[in-house]
C-alpha positions as CSV (number, residue, x, y, z in Angstrom):
1,S,-23.2,11.1,4.8
2,P,-19.8,12.8,4.4
3,S,-17.5,12.9,7.4
4,E,-17.0,16.2,9.2
5,W,-13.3,15.4,9.5
6,P,-12.1,13.8,6.3
7,G,-8.6,12.5,6.0
8,G,-6.1,12.9,3.2
9,G,-5.8,11.1,-0.1
10,G,-3.0,8.9,-1.3
11,G,-0.2,10.3,-3.5
12,G,-1.1,8.5,-6.7
13,R,0.9,6.6,-9.2
14,I,2.8,7.8,-12.2
15,H,5.3,6.3,-14.8
16,V,7.8,8.5,-16.5
17,A,9.8,7.0,-19.4
18,Y,12.5,9.0,-21.0
19,E,15.6,8.6,-23.3
20,S,17.5,11.8,-22.4
21,L,17.4,14.1,-19.4
22,Q,19.5,16.9,-17.9
23,G,19.7,16.6,-14.1
24,N,18.2,14.0,-11.8
25,L,14.5,13.4,-12.3
26,A,14.1,11.9,-8.9
27,D,15.0,15.3,-7.4
28,V,12.0,17.1,-9.0
29,V,9.3,14.4,-9.1
30,S,6.7,14.7,-6.2
31,V,4.1,12.1,-5.4
32,N,3.2,13.1,-1.9
33,G,0.0,12.0,-0.1
34,N,-2.3,14.8,1.2
35,G,-3.3,15.6,4.7
36,R,-5.8,17.7,6.4
37,F,-4.5,19.2,9.6
38,S,-2.1,16.6,11.1
39,D,-0.1,13.6,10.2
40,W,-2.6,11.1,11.6
41,Q,-5.1,12.2,8.9
42,S,-2.6,12.1,6.0
43,G,-2.9,9.8,3.1
44,G,-0.2,7.3,2.1
45,G,2.7,8.2,-0.1
46,G,2.5,7.9,-3.8
47,T,4.8,6.1,-6.3
48,A,6.6,7.1,-9.4
49,L,8.3,4.6,-11.7
50,L,11.2,6.5,-13.3
51,E,12.4,4.6,-16.4
52,D,15.6,5.6,-18.3
53,Q,15.0,3.8,-21.5
54,K,18.4,4.5,-23.0
55,A,20.3,3.1,-20.0
56,G,17.7,0.4,-19.3
57,R,17.3,1.5,-15.6
58,R,14.1,1.5,-13.7
59,V,13.7,3.1,-10.2
60,L,10.5,3.1,-8.1
61,L,10.2,6.2,-5.9
62,V,7.9,6.2,-2.9
63,E,7.5,9.5,-1.2
64,N,5.3,11.3,1.4
65,R,6.7,14.7,2.3
66,H,7.7,14.2,6.0
67,R,4.1,13.0,6.8
68,N,3.5,10.1,9.1
69,G,0.5,9.1,7.1
70,H,-1.0,5.8,6.2
71,Y,1.2,3.1,4.8
72,T,1.8,2.7,1.1
73,E,1.2,-1.0,0.5
74,I,3.0,-2.6,-2.4
75,D,1.9,-6.1,-3.3
76,S,3.8,-6.4,-6.6
77,L,6.7,-4.7,-8.2
78,P,7.3,-3.6,-11.8
79,A,9.3,-6.0,-13.9
80,N,13.1,-5.5,-14.2
81,L,13.2,-3.0,-11.3
82,D,16.7,-1.9,-10.3
83,E,16.0,-0.1,-7.1
84,I,13.4,1.3,-4.7
85,R,13.9,4.8,-3.2
86,I,11.8,5.5,-0.1
87,R,11.7,9.1,0.9
88,Q,9.8,10.2,4.1
89,A,7.1,7.5,3.7
90,R,5.8,4.5,5.6
91,V,5.8,1.4,3.3
92,K,4.6,-2.2,3.6
93,L,6.3,-4.4,1.0
94,N,4.3,-7.6,0.6
95,V,6.6,-9.1,-2.1
96,P,8.9,-12.2,-2.1
97,S,12.0,-10.2,-2.9
98,V,13.1,-6.7,-3.5
99,P,15.9,-4.9,-5.4
100,K,18.3,-2.5,-3.8
101,L,16.6,-0.2,-1.3
102,V,17.8,3.4,-1.0
């Protein structure tokens, strides 16, 4: 039976590939987890892979909108990743090595 006090869902996963862009895509992309009434019921942060195909740059964004929700667990990383940006999220990286963390 459904719970009377459901928690929030995770933020999801997206991949955005582009060749030209005005401004900074990382400033407008949002992949936040959702919460019900408080942080302890919030879902984990989501991830967005931002890929500048012209520059050959790949950035993984992990974000959760100031919520102290569940961890976003990452067991593998996209190939040729240049950096990981963690914004207001709790993250468990279970990988042998990581690129630049921001």
